[in-house]
Structures are given as structure tokens and as C-alpha cells.
N, C-alpha and C positions, 0 to 999 in steps of 0.2 A: 052124498053131495060133496063134490071136490072144490076146494077153495084155492085161488091163485094168490099166494102170499109173496109180496116183494118187500125186502128189507128197506128201512129208511136210508141206509147208506147208499143203496143202489139207486133209489129214487133221486137222491141229491146229485149223484154223479151224472145221471141222465139230464137233469135240469141244467147243470153247469155246461155240459156239452152243447145243449141247444142254445144257451145264452151266447156262448162263444161263436157258434155258427151264425147266429142272428147278427151279432156285432160285425163280423167279417162281411156279411152280406150288405149291411148298411154302408160300410166304408167303401165297398166296391161300387155300390149304387151312386154314392156322392162323387166318387172319382169319375165315373162315367158321365154324370150330369155336368161336371165341370168341363170335361173335354167337349161336350156338345155345346155348352155356352160359349166357349172360346171360338169354336168353329162357326157358330151362328153370328157372333158380334165382334169380329176382329177389328173392323173399321171404327167401331165405337171406342174400343180400348185404345187404338192408335190415336184417335182424335183427342181423347182425354190427355194422353201423354204429350201431344203436340201443344194443346192448350196450356198445360203447365209450363212447358218450355217457353212458349210465346209470352206468358205473363212475366217470367223471369227476365227475358230479353227486353220487354217493354220497360220494366223497372230500371234496368241498367241504362237504357236510352234516355229515359226521363231524367235520370240523375245527371247524365252528361249535358243535356240541354239546359237544365236548371243552373249548371255551373257557368254557363256562358252569359255575359252581361253585354248590354248595348255599348257601342263604342262612344266614348266621350272625346270630342274634338276640341282642341284649343288652338288659337292662332295669335300672332303677334299684333294683329290689328283687325278691326272690323270695317274700317274706312280708309281707303288708300287711293292714290292718284293712278291714272292709267299708265301702264308700263312698269310700275313698281312691283317689288316681289312680296310674296306672302309666305310666311313660314307656318306650316301646319304641323301639329303634334297630336298624338292620341295615345291612350293607355294600351299596353299590350294585352292581348287576349290570353286566357289561361289554357292554351292549347297550341299544338304545332300547326303551322300553316303559313299563309302569306296574305297580303293586303292588296286590295284593288282600289283605284281612284277613278272617279268619274265626275263630270260637271254637266249641268244642263245646257242645252242649246239656246243661245240668245243671239239675235241678229246683231252683227257688228262686234262680237266679243271673240277674242282669240286667247288661248291659254297655252303656255309653254312650261314644261317641267325643266327645272335647272338642277343638274347633278354634276359635281366636280367641274364647274365652270362651263359645262356644255348644255345648250338648250335643245329640247326636243319638243316639237309642236304636237299638241294633243288634239284629238277630235272629240267634239261634244257627244254626249250620250253614248260614250264608249268606255268600257271598263279596262283600265290598264293595271296589270299586275306589277306592283312596285316592290315586291319581295317581302322578306321578313324584316321590315323596318317599322319604326314608330314616328317618323318625321318625314316631311316632304316640303320642298320649296318650289313654288310656281310663280310665274309672272303673268299678269293679266292685262290685256289691252282692250279698251272699249272706245270705238270711234264714232258711234252714231248718237248716243245720248249723253247728256251731262251727268246723270246719275243712273247707274245700272246695278241692280242686285244680282250677284252671281251665286247660285246654289251649287254646292259641291258635296260629294259623298265619299266616305271611306268605308269599305266593307271587309270583313274577315272571311277567308276561305280556308278551311282545314284541308289536309291532303285528300285529293280525289273528290273534293266537293265541287258541285256545279252551281250552287247558289249559296249566298252568304249565311253564316251562322250568327253574325252580328253586323249591325249597320249604324253608322253615325252620319249626321247631316249638319251642315253649317252654311252660313251666308256671309259674303263680303260685299261691301258697296264700293263700286269703282266710280271715281270722279274724273271727268274729262273737262278741264277748265276752258278748252277751246270751243266747246259747244255751249251756246247760250242757254242759260237756265230760265226759269219762269219767275216773274216778280210782278208786283203791282206798284204803279207809280204813286208818288206822294206829292202833295201840294202844301207848301208852307209848313213843313214839319208834321203834317198829319200822318198818322200811322196807317199802314196797310199790311195785311197779312195774306199770304197765299200758301196753300197747302198742296203738296204733291205727294201722293201716296203710291207706293209700289209694293209688290209682293212677289214671292217666288213663282217662277214660271212652272205651271202644272201641266204635264202632258194629258191630253184628253183620254187616251188609253195607253197604259204602260205596255211597251212592246219589248220583245227580246232584242238585244243589241248584237251586232256582228263585230268581232274583233278586227282591228286593222293593224298594219305594221308600218313603221316609218320607212323601212327599206325591205325589199323582198327577202333579204338574207337574215333578218333579225325579227322573229315573231315577237309580238309584244306580250301576249298572254293567251291562255287557252280557255279559261273559264268564262262563262257568261251567265247573266241572271237578270231578273226584272225587279225593279224597286219602285216604291211609291213615295211621293212627296208627303211629309207629315202634315196633318191637319190639327185644328184646335183640340186639345185634350181637356174635357170638362173637369178632370181631376188634376190638371196641371197647375202651373203657377204663371203669374204675369210679372214681367220684369221690363219696365220702360226705362230706356237710357237716352240721355240727351248729349249731344256733342257739337262743338263749334265746327263750322265749315269754312266760312270766309267773311270778310267785310268788303264793301265796294260801293258802287253807285248804280243807279237805275237809268238806263238809256233806252229810249223807245220801248218802254214797258218791258225791258229785259234787265236782269241782274247781271252786272259786269264786275267781277272781283278786281280789287285794286286798292290803291291808297284813297283815303277820304280826307279832303281838305277842311281846314278850320273854317267855320262859318258857312259851310256848304252842307247840302243834304247828302246823306249816305244811307247805307243799308247793311244789315247784318243777316247772315244766313246760317241756320243751324238745323240739326236733324233730331228727331225723336223716333226711336226704334224699339219694338217689342222683342226682346231676346228670350222671352219666356216660351212656354208650350201651350198657353191658353190665351184666347182672345181677351183683350183688356176691356175694362169698363170705359165710360166716357172720361175724358181727362182734360186738364187745363194747364196752361203754362204762364209764367210771370217773368218779366225782363225789366231790368233797370235801364234808363235812358240817359243820354248825355245832358239833357236839360234838367235833370234832377228828379224827373217823374218816374213812375213805374207803370208798365202796361200789363194789365191782367186780361188774358184772352177769354173769349167765349168758350163754351163747351166744345170740345173737339171729338171727332168720330172715333170709335174704338179701333184699335189696331190689332190685326191678327198676328199669330206667331211669325216672326221674321219680316213683318210688314213695317214700313218706315214712312214717316211724314217729314217732308222738307219744308221749313217755314222761313219766310223772308220778312223782316221788319224794317220799314223805312223810318228814318229819324233825321232830326236837325242836329248837326255837329256842335253848334254853339261856338263859344270863343275859347273854351279850354283846349289845351294841347293834347289831352289824352282822356280816356274814360275806360273804366273797367266794367264790362257788361256782366251782370249776374243773371243767369238763366236757371230756372227751376221748373220741374214738372210735377204735377200732383195727380195721382190716380189712386182710388181708394183701396184697390186690391193688390197693389204693387208689393212684392215680397222682398225687394232689394232696394233700399233707399240710398245706397252708396253712389249710384250712378244717375241719380235723379236731377243733378244740377252741375253747372260748371261756371267758372269765372274766366273771362278773356279780356286782357288789357289791350286796348287799341290806341296807338299814337296817331294823331291827325297831322297831316302835312300842312305846312304854312304856305 
């Protein structure tokens, strides 16, 4: 009987050869499978790469938007006579671009921009590119109402923008003394109070505006956008402010500003306005009178942001030649007490 003997060294060499061949086969198989996967799912791999790139771009965009703050507008006055000028200023945005100015349409109101002594008439609900500046001077005329609230806006447009990245809004009250105001007549020194409230004009539906030009040769601006009038912010603040308007007398149930004679009946007119961003609570006011008494008002209706109340108080002048009226407003949620009162000395004519 013949036996096939194989040495251990030869067996080891054969096993090693088989192991190497198997490893090479596995590597080739994995490479083939990888090629097939790429051919089967190229769109999926491309989508993943696009998604990663989109996330990076979104992060950069969010960072840019977060750096932009609302525009804070300041002015030299909030109450002025018709035809007078208003100086407007605002803080510069932290980006390159330009600013646009617009004001709401109100019947009988005209606005002119004043620059280097030259006046340019502006059209309401139209955005004017005023350039890379942080100040503007305008003249406002109001011919139909004694008191008119004019709402205006300043927006910031970065290069190539078609809508603002930041917006600021403010209101100025225009007084036309030639138009009769409203008042309640008094008898024998009895007090009478009349309240006239006004609020910003709110368009029913914001619409895109069309740029206009003062002359065909000089375009005013190219950008256009839609804006909204701000409403009461439940997380905002209330800031009631009172200011003296005029003294005078009451004729035919109408307040007429002018001198008040000694021993004759007169009237004082003042305003209370909410400069905050939140509708106020009920409020009251107090005023000292020439006869030595003090009038404490009943509870007054809450004022919305930018809303104003005009109050007229009739009084008996008495025999004194002058009197200092002390007026103060009380509202429980008011955050700024520095503008809640005023003193106005009035000299009576003999």
C-alpha cells in the first residue's frame, strides 16, 4: 500500500498562497462593489454635498442678518407749526449702502426736502434714496387740520438690495393755528375738557410703491419696497409725554389761541402723547388753575403707540397778572417719568 506523504513545510506554503489569493479576491470584490454604489447613487452623494454647502451658507447669512439692528430715529422736535423745518437724524448701519426716506399720505399735507438751501417737493408713499447720510432736513405744511400727525420712515438698503434690511419709524405733530381747534365752552369759570385723539394713518393693504422723479433728467432712486405701520408690542414699553400747546379763549365753542385778559375767562391747551411701543393703561392728569385750585381729571382712554390726546381746559383768569400752570400725567406702567409734566408761565393782559 502506497502512502502520499507531504512535508509540513510544503503544506504551510500552500496555505499561505491560498490566503494571499483570497485576500486579493476580497479587495477586488470590495472595489467592484464601490464602483457599482457610486454609479447607482450619484445624485444622493451630490445632494449630501449640496446640503453641507447650503448649511454653511445659511450660517453665514444668519450671522450677517443678526448684525443688522433696527434704525433708531431722533428729531429736534415732535411738535411744530406748519411750514417749519424738522431735523431728522439716525444711527448709521454697520454695512455699506444707502438710506431711503418716505412719509405717509395725509390729505392736505405737503413735505419738502431741504438740502443746501434748495427745496425739493416729495411725494407721499414714495421712497427717496437720500444717499449714505445719517441726517435729513424736511419742511412740512398742513392746511386742512389744526393738528395732524405725520408718520415718516427711514430704511437702509445695502448694495443691490430691493427691500430694506433695517427700518425706523417716527411721528411729528403739525399745528396749523389758522384752523379752528375743538373746545368746550365754559360758564362762570366752570371747567370743561375736550379730548381729541389721533393716530398714525394705516394703509388697508401695503402696496409696492413706484419711484418718481422731480425732473425727467434726474432719477430719484431705483429701489422700492413695502413697509408696515408698527402696532402695539405686548412686550414693549409705555411712555406718555405731555407738552404745552397754547393759551387763548373760547369763541363760539372753538378754541382761539391768543392773549388772555385779567378777570376774563381763558383756556389752556396741551397734548399727551404715547411715545412708547405698547398701548398704555388708563391715565389721568392734574393741572393747577389761576384761582388757586387744582383740577384732577377723570380716567382717560388708553393711548396706542404714537397716538395723541389734545386737551383743552377752560378757566377764570382772576385778578392776578400771571399764573404758572403745572400739568402732570399719571399712568401706572409709564417707564419714563421725565416727560410726564411741564410748567408754563402765562402773563395775562390788562
